[in-house]
Each structure stands twice: as C-alpha cells, then as structure tokens.
C-alpha positions as CSV (number, residue, x, y, z in Angstrom):
1,X,0.0,0.0,0.0
2,X,1.3,3.5,-0.8
3,X,-0.2,6.6,0.9
4,X,0.6,10.1,-0.4
5,X,-0.7,13.3,1.1
6,X,-3.5,14.9,-1.1
7,X,-3.8,11.8,-3.3
8,X,-5.3,8.4,-3.4
9,X,-4.1,5.3,-1.5
10,X,-2.5,2.9,-4.0
11,X,-3.1,-0.8,-3.2
12,X,-1.7,-3.8,-5.0
13,X,-4.6,-5.9,-6.2
14,X,-6.8,-7.8,-6.3
15,X,-8.7,-5.8,-3.8
16,X,-12.0,-6.0,-2.0
17,X,-13.4,-2.8,-0.4
18,X,-16.3,-2.8,2.1
19,X,-18.1,0.5,2.2
20,X,-19.7,2.2,5.2
21,X,-23.1,0.8,4.2
22,X,-21.6,-2.7,3.8
23,X,-21.5,-2.6,0.0
24,X,-18.6,-4.7,-1.3
25,X,-16.7,-3.5,-4.3
26,X,-14.1,-5.8,-6.0
27,X,-11.2,-5.1,-8.4
28,X,-8.9,-7.6,-9.9
29,X,-6.4,-5.0,-11.3
30,X,-2.7,-5.1,-10.4
31,X,-2.9,-1.8,-8.6
32,X,-6.0,0.3,-7.6
33,X,-6.3,3.9,-6.5
34,X,-8.7,4.3,-3.6
35,X,-10.1,7.8,-3.2
36,X,-9.4,9.6,0.1
37,X,-10.7,13.1,-0.9
38,X,-14.3,11.8,-1.2
39,X,-14.8,13.9,-4.4
40,X,-14.6,10.9,-6.8
41,X,-17.7,10.1,-8.9
42,X,-16.7,6.5,-8.9
43,X,-16.2,5.9,-5.2
44,X,-14.4,4.0,-3.7
45,X,-12.0,4.4,-6.7
46,X,-10.1,7.6,-7.4
47,X,-11.0,9.5,-10.6
48,X,-8.4,12.2,-10.0
49,X,-11.0,14.7,-8.8
50,X,-8.5,15.8,-6.2
51,X,-6.4,17.3,-9.0
52,X,-9.2,19.4,-10.4
53,X,-10.4,20.7,-7.0
54,X,-7.1,21.4,-5.4
55,X,-5.7,19.7,-2.3
56,X,-7.8,17.2,-0.4
57,X,-9.2,18.3,3.0
58,X,-6.5,17.9,5.7
59,X,-6.9,15.4,8.5
60,X,-8.8,16.2,11.7
61,X,-5.6,16.7,13.6
62,X,-4.4,19.3,11.0
63,X,-7.8,21.1,11.3
64,X,-7.6,21.0,15.1
65,X,-4.2,22.8,15.0
66,X,-5.6,25.6,12.8
67,X,-8.6,25.9,15.1
68,X,-6.2,26.8,17.9
69,X,-4.8,29.6,15.7
70,X,-1.5,27.8,15.1
71,X,0.1,28.8,11.8
72,X,-0.1,26.4,8.9
73,X,3.1,25.1,7.3
74,X,4.1,26.9,4.2
75,X,6.5,26.0,1.4
76,X,9.7,28.1,1.3
C-alpha cells in the first residue's frame, strides 16, 4: 500500500473494499487507487477529482491545530 498526502491510496490488487453501508466493491487490477478526498464520482475508486479541485481536506488533527490559531506550514 502506498499513501501520499493529497492523493489516493494505491493498493496492490486484487482488492475487496467494504463501504460504510456494507457494500462490497471488488477489483482484480494489479494496482488500484482508492479515493481519500471523497470527491470521486466512482467511489471507492479515485477518478483524479483531487487534482481538479485542489488539495484534499486535511486530517482532523491538522484542522484542530488551525482551530487553535496555530500557523499552517508553508512552502519556502
């Protein structure tokens, strides 16, 4: 499994994903991209919507830090 910030989770297949409602989605591909931004039109798979809409929402921990008025990290 490969996890990258602001992108999908890449998982070596075959893969079986169980959704929140219990729905099972199966892929027999060599590698699948699982959406983490929840913007995909083909959930649970990534359709690269995160690229069109900018960065994915940050984690709850990141948001909590900003809620306390802590500065965000910026690129040099």
